[in-house]
C-alpha positions as CSV (number, residue, x, y, z in Angstrom):
1,M,-1.9,70.0,-19.2
2,T,-3.5,66.9,-20.7
3,R,-4.6,64.0,-18.6
4,A,-5.5,60.8,-20.4
5,F,-7.3,57.6,-19.4
6,Y,-6.2,54.1,-20.4
7,I,-7.9,50.9,-19.1
8,G,-7.1,47.2,-19.3
9,R,-7.4,44.1,-17.2
10,F,-3.6,43.7,-17.1
11,Q,-3.7,39.9,-16.5
12,P,-0.7,40.4,-16.5
13,Y,0.7,43.8,-17.4
14,H,3.0,43.2,-20.4
15,N,5.3,44.9,-22.9
16,G,2.4,45.8,-25.2
17,H,0.8,47.8,-22.4
18,Q,4.1,49.4,-21.6
19,Y,4.6,50.4,-25.2
20,V,1.1,52.0,-25.5
21,L,1.6,53.9,-22.2
22,E,5.0,55.2,-23.4
23,Q,3.4,56.4,-26.6
24,I,0.6,58.1,-24.7
25,A,3.1,59.7,-22.3
26,E,4.7,61.5,-25.4
27,H,1.4,63.4,-25.8
28,C,0.1,63.7,-22.2
29,N,1.5,65.0,-18.9
30,E,-0.6,62.6,-16.8
31,I,-2.2,59.2,-17.4
32,V,-5.0,57.6,-15.3
33,I,-4.6,53.9,-15.7
34,G,-7.8,51.9,-14.9
35,V,-7.3,48.4,-13.7
36,G,-10.5,46.9,-15.1
37,S,-12.4,44.0,-13.6
38,A,-10.8,44.8,-10.3
39,Q,-13.1,42.4,-8.4
40,L,-11.8,39.4,-10.3
41,S,-8.9,37.2,-9.3
42,H,-7.9,33.6,-8.8
43,E,-9.5,32.5,-12.1
44,P,-7.7,31.1,-15.1
45,T,-8.4,34.2,-17.2
46,N,-8.0,36.6,-14.2
47,P,-5.4,35.0,-11.9
48,F,-4.1,38.2,-10.3
49,T,-5.7,40.5,-7.7
50,A,-6.2,44.2,-8.4
51,G,-3.5,45.0,-5.8
52,E,-1.0,42.7,-7.6
53,R,-1.8,44.3,-10.9
54,V,-1.4,47.8,-9.4
55,L,2.0,46.6,-8.1
56,M,3.0,45.3,-11.5
57,I,2.1,48.5,-13.2
58,T,3.6,51.0,-10.7
59,R,6.9,49.1,-10.5
60,S,7.1,48.9,-14.3
61,L,6.5,52.7,-14.7
62,E,8.8,54.0,-12.0
63,R,11.3,55.5,-14.4
64,Q,8.7,57.2,-16.7
65,K,8.5,61.0,-16.9
66,A,4.8,61.3,-17.0
67,R,2.7,61.1,-13.8
68,F,0.6,58.0,-13.5
69,Y,-2.4,57.3,-11.3
70,V,-3.3,53.6,-11.1
71,I,-6.9,53.1,-10.1
72,P,-8.7,49.7,-9.6
73,I,-12.2,49.8,-11.2
74,E,-14.8,47.1,-10.5
75,D,-17.3,46.1,-13.2
76,I,-20.8,47.3,-12.8
77,K,-22.5,45.2,-15.5
78,R,-24.4,48.2,-16.9
79,N,-22.7,49.4,-20.0
80,A,-24.9,52.5,-20.4
81,L,-23.6,53.7,-17.0
82,W,-20.1,52.5,-17.2
83,A,-18.3,55.7,-18.4
84,A,-20.0,57.6,-15.6
85,H,-18.9,54.9,-13.2
86,V,-15.3,55.2,-14.4
87,R,-15.4,59.0,-14.0
88,S,-16.7,58.6,-10.4
89,M,-13.7,56.4,-9.6
90,T,-10.9,58.4,-11.2
91,P,-9.3,61.9,-11.3
92,P,-10.8,64.0,-14.1
93,F,-9.3,63.3,-17.6
94,D,-9.6,65.0,-21.0
95,L,-9.3,62.1,-23.4
96,V,-9.4,58.3,-23.5
97,Y,-6.9,55.9,-25.3
98,S,-8.4,52.6,-26.1
99,S,-8.7,50.1,-29.0
100,N,-11.5,48.2,-27.3
101,P,-14.6,48.8,-29.4
102,L,-16.9,48.9,-26.4
103,V,-14.8,51.3,-24.5
104,V,-14.5,53.5,-27.6
105,R,-18.3,53.4,-28.1
106,L,-19.2,54.1,-24.4
107,F,-16.8,57.1,-24.1
108,S,-17.7,58.5,-27.5
109,E,-21.4,58.4,-26.6
110,E,-20.6,60.3,-23.5
111,G,-18.9,63.0,-25.6
112,T,-15.2,62.2,-24.6
113,S,-12.5,62.3,-27.3
114,V,-11.2,58.8,-27.8
115,R,-7.9,57.9,-29.6
116,S,-7.0,54.3,-30.6
117,P,-3.3,53.7,-30.1
118,A,-1.3,51.4,-32.2
119,M,-1.0,48.0,-30.6
120,Y,2.4,46.4,-30.1
121,E,2.9,42.9,-31.5
122,R,-0.6,42.0,-30.4
123,H,-0.3,38.4,-31.5
124,T,2.3,37.6,-28.8
125,H,1.8,40.5,-26.4
126,S,-1.5,39.5,-24.9
127,G,-2.5,38.3,-21.5
128,T,-4.0,35.2,-23.1
129,E,-0.7,34.2,-24.7
130,I,1.3,35.0,-21.6
131,R,-0.9,32.9,-19.4
132,R,-0.8,30.1,-22.0
133,R,3.0,30.1,-21.9
134,M,3.0,30.1,-18.1
135,L,0.8,27.0,-18.1
136,K,2.9,25.3,-20.7
137,D,6.2,26.2,-19.0
138,E,7.3,28.2,-22.1
139,N,9.2,31.5,-22.1
140,W,6.9,34.3,-21.0
141,H,9.5,36.5,-19.3
142,D,10.5,38.3,-22.5
143,L,6.9,39.5,-23.0
144,V,6.6,41.4,-19.7
145,P,8.7,44.1,-18.0
146,D,11.3,42.8,-15.5
147,A,9.2,44.3,-12.6
148,V,6.3,42.1,-13.6
149,V,8.5,39.0,-13.5
150,Q,9.6,40.0,-10.0
151,V,6.0,40.5,-8.8
152,I,4.8,37.2,-10.2
153,R,7.7,35.4,-8.5
154,E,7.0,37.2,-5.2
155,I,3.3,36.0,-5.2
156,D,4.1,32.5,-6.8
157,G,1.8,33.6,-9.6
158,V,2.7,30.9,-12.1
159,E,1.9,28.1,-9.5
160,R,-1.3,29.9,-8.6
161,L,-2.3,30.0,-12.3
162,R,-1.5,26.3,-12.7
163,Q,-3.4,25.3,-9.7
164,I,-6.6,27.3,-10.5
165,S,-6.5,26.1,-14.1
166,R,-6.8,22.4,-13.2
167,N,-10.2,20.7,-13.2
168,D,-11.5,18.7,-10.3
169,C,-10.3,15.5,-11.8
170,E,-6.7,16.7,-11.6
171,V,-6.7,17.7,-7.9
172,D,-4.5,15.6,-5.7
173,S,-6.3,13.8,-2.9
């Protein structure tokens, strides 16, 4: 059995993430999904809590064959210790999937096999683009699984993003 590790901020979880995880699931029986920067929320670049992101991911993957473990992982701000920190927070894994150069480097230095998956339409399937579309009231629904749309509606996530993205000159008195 092969257990892989995949990490992202998932702000929000989108179809690009879904595509990569489906590709990984073709080669691995189990996937540990690290929800990175778990301590961050209610910021323009990190509007969703770790719990909300876990909900987005688990609901989106309910019909998948592979077994998934979704684990929030807080930043420790010490890159030399980061891979060991991740391992202390997760079930054991055999290999890492990441295209992030720092993640690739840190796990490679630790001696873990790292594979870089093909990205899915990266120019549109990014959290930055999805948040931009939310703020501009443009279509973002097509870039995320239906389960993510539902979670964002449940938590009034678009309005939260709009409110926390304003500057203090825009606040109603």
